C-alpha positions in Angstrom: 63.1 69.2 45.6 65.1 70.7 48.4 66.4 68.5 51.2 68.2 70.6 53.8 69.3 69.0 57.0 68.4 70.7 60.3 70.7 69.7 63.2 69.4 70.4 66.7 71.8 71.0 69.6 70.3 71.7 73.1 72.9 73.6 75.1 72.8 74.1 78.9 75.4 76.3 80.6 77.3 74.7 83.4 77.8 76.2 86.8 81.4 77.6 86.2 81.6 81.2 87.2 81.2 83.6 84.3 82.9 86.4 86.1 86.2 84.6 86.9 87.2 81.2 88.3 89.0 80.2 91.4 91.4 77.4 90.4 92.7 74.8 92.8 96.4 74.9 92.2 97.2 72.0 94.6 95.1 69.6 92.5 95.6 71.2 89.1 97.1 69.0 86.4 96.9 69.0 82.6 94.2 66.8 81.1 96.9 65.4 78.9 100.1 64.4 80.9 102.1 64.4 77.7 101.4 68.1 77.3 103.5 68.9 80.4 106.2 66.2 79.7 108.6 68.9 78.6 109.6 69.7 82.2 110.2 67.5 85.2 108.3 68.7 88.3 110.3 66.4 90.6 113.8 67.5 89.7 115.9 70.1 91.6 119.1 71.9 90.4 121.8 73.3 92.5 122.8 77.0 92.7 126.1 78.0 94.5 126.0 81.8 94.6 124.7 83.5 97.7 121.9 85.1 95.6 121.2 82.0 93.5 122.1 84.0 90.4 124.0 81.0 88.9 120.9 78.7 89.3 118.8 77.4 86.5 115.7 75.2 86.0 115.8 73.0 82.9 113.3 71.6 80.5 113.7 68.1 79.1 115.5 69.4 76.1 118.3 70.9 78.2 117.3 74.5 77.9 118.0 76.6 81.1 115.6 79.1 82.7 116.8 81.7 85.2 115.0 82.1 88.5 111.7 83.9 88.0 111.4 82.8 84.3 108.2 81.0 83.3 107.4 77.9 81.2 104.0 77.7 79.6 102.4 74.3 78.9 99.1 72.5 78.5 97.9 74.5 75.5 98.7 77.8 77.2 96.8 77.0 80.4 99.6 76.2 83.0 102.3 78.7 83.9 105.3 77.2 85.8 107.8 79.4 87.5 111.5 78.7 88.1 111.7 79.1 91.9 114.5 78.7 94.4 114.7 77.7 98.1 117.6 77.9 100.5 119.5 74.7 100.9 123.0 74.1 102.3 123.8 70.9 100.6 126.9 68.6 100.8 127.8 69.6 97.3 128.3 73.2 98.5 125.2 74.6 96.9 123.2 77.3 98.7 119.9 77.0 96.8 117.9 74.4 95.0 116.1 75.5 91.8 112.8 73.8 90.9 109.6 74.3 88.9 106.4 75.3 90.7 102.9 75.9 89.2 102.3 79.6 89.5 98.9 80.1 87.8 96.2 78.8 85.5 95.1 81.0 82.5 91.6 82.4 83.0 90.4 81.2 79.6 90.9 77.5 80.6 88.7 75.3 82.7 89.2 72.9 85.7 86.9 70.0 86.3 86.0 68.5 89.7 89.0 66.1 89.5 91.4 69.0 89.1 92.2 68.4 85.5 92.9 71.6 83.4 91.4 71.9 79.9 92.3 74.5 77.2 89.4 76.2 75.4 87.3 74.1 73.0 88.5 70.9 74.5 86.0 68.1 75.4 85.9 67.7 79.2 83.7 64.6 79.3 81.3 62.6 77.3 78.6 60.5 79.0 75.9 58.3 77.5 72.6 58.7 79.4 71.4 55.3 78.4 67.9 56.5 77.5 65.6 55.5 74.5 66.8 58.6 72.6 70.4 57.5 72.9 71.3 60.8 74.4 75.0 61.9 74.9 75.9 64.5 77.4 79.1 66.4 76.4 80.9 69.0 78.5 83.2 71.4 76.6 85.5 74.1 77.9 84.3 77.4 76.3 85.5 81.0 76.7 83.2 83.9 77.4 83.8 87.6 78.1 84.4 88.8 81.6 83.1 92.4 81.8 84.8 93.0 85.1 88.3 92.4 83.7 87.7 93.1 80.0 89.2 89.6 79.3 87.9 86.1 78.8 87.2 83.3 81.2 86.7 79.6 80.7 83.3 78.0 81.5 82.3 74.4 81.1 79.2 74.2 78.9 77.1 71.0 78.8 75.3 70.1 75.6 73.0 67.1 74.8 72.8 65.4 71.4 70.5 62.5 70.6 71.1 59.7 68.2 67.5 58.5 68.0 65.4 61.6 68.6 65.0 65.1 67.2 64.1 68.2 69.1 60.9 69.9 67.9 60.5 73.2 69.9 60.2 71.6 73.4 59.4 68.0 72.4 61.7 65.2 71.4 60.4 63.2 68.4 61.7 59.6 67.7 63.5 58.8 64.5 61.1 58.2 61.7 58.6 60.8 62.8 57.4 63.0 59.9 55.9 66.5 60.6 53.9 68.3 57.9 54.4 72.1 57.7 51.8 73.5 55.4 53.0 77.1 56.0 56.2 76.2 54.2 54.8 73.5 51.9 57.3 71.0 53.3 57.6 68.0 55.5 60.5 67.1 57.8 61.4 63.7 59.0 63.6 62.8 62.0 66.6 60.8 60.7 68.7 58.6 63.0 72.3 59.7 63.4 74.8 61.3 65.7 73.2 63.6 66.2 69.7 62.7 64.9 68.6 65.4 62.4 65.5 66.7 60.7 65.5 66.1 57.0 63.2 68.6 55.2 61.5 67.9 51.9 59.9 70.8 50.1 56.9 70.0 47.9 56.2 73.4 46.5 58.9 76.0 45.8 56.4 78.8 46.2 56.7 78.1 50.0 53.1 79.0 51.0 49.4 78.3 50.4 49.6 74.5 50.8 47.0 72.5 52.7 47.1 69.5 55.1 44.5 66.8 54.3 44.5 63.3 55.7 48.1 63.5 56.8 49.3 64.6 53.4 50.3 67.9 51.9 48.3 69.3 49.0 49.6 72.0 46.7 47.5 75.1 45.9 44.8 74.1 43.5 44.9 70.3 44.3 41.5 68.8 44.9 40.2 65.8 46.8 36.9 64.0 47.0 35.3 64.3 50.4 33.4 61.4 52.1 30.1 63.0 51.0 31.2 63.0 47.4 31.9 66.7 47.1 35.1 68.1 45.7 37.3 70.2 48.0 40.3 72.1 46.7 43.3 73.7 48.4 43.1 77.5 48.3 45.3 79.8 50.4 46.0 77.1 52.9 42.4 76.0 53.4 40.3 73.2 51.9 37.3 74.8 50.3 34.2 73.6 48.5 33.1 75.5 45.3 30.0 77.7 45.5 28.1 75.8 42.9 28.4 72.6 45.0 27.1 74.4 48.0 24.1 75.8 46.0 23.2 72.4 44.8 22.8 71.1 48.3 20.5 73.9 49.5 16.7 73.2 49.2 14.7 75.3 46.7 13.0 78.4 47.9 9.3 78.0 48.6 
């Protein structure tokens, strides 16, 4: 007896632009602060040459980066640039070097709070509190951008239920069993995360079964009807034999 599990995932695309995003750099920050902990965005370093050629920005491991060099963090999403600004300081320096966020990679996503997420990262998970125990989950996904021949990040929202299974356009509660005579099988909604259809196949032939009084009958199986006649399953239909029909007909005058 086969028992495959059918998982159902209803996916609804979010409103992120498929043909490129406009990131808000002023509010952009990595979803995980530890992912950008390798550099200090509040530090400045002195440069003494008139062209700032002796200036460097540093990461927290002590490695130096010349002006114009980049540091990539947050799973490849955030690109920081080592930048300089004129500053005649008491120490004799002419410039101050510091890190500035230059851009966000197009394959990443930004939520409404400004947080940046790499591809395939969960953006949010929300319980809807309904009888089906539905969870709403937003995930950063990449899709093709035909206008630039590259990829862009989009936030896709999916819904999974712990207590209901999706049957075409209808949610069925856990414990519901649906007979499918066309495949000689029955599937039952099993509770879980997500809830899943568990299919039980009665006849490996896969066709020709019948449904009678909320039960599946195999080809050739017979049942006694309320009027005492025998009906048998034949090519998906319950049929009465010819001799039984003839016995019920009145004799010819």
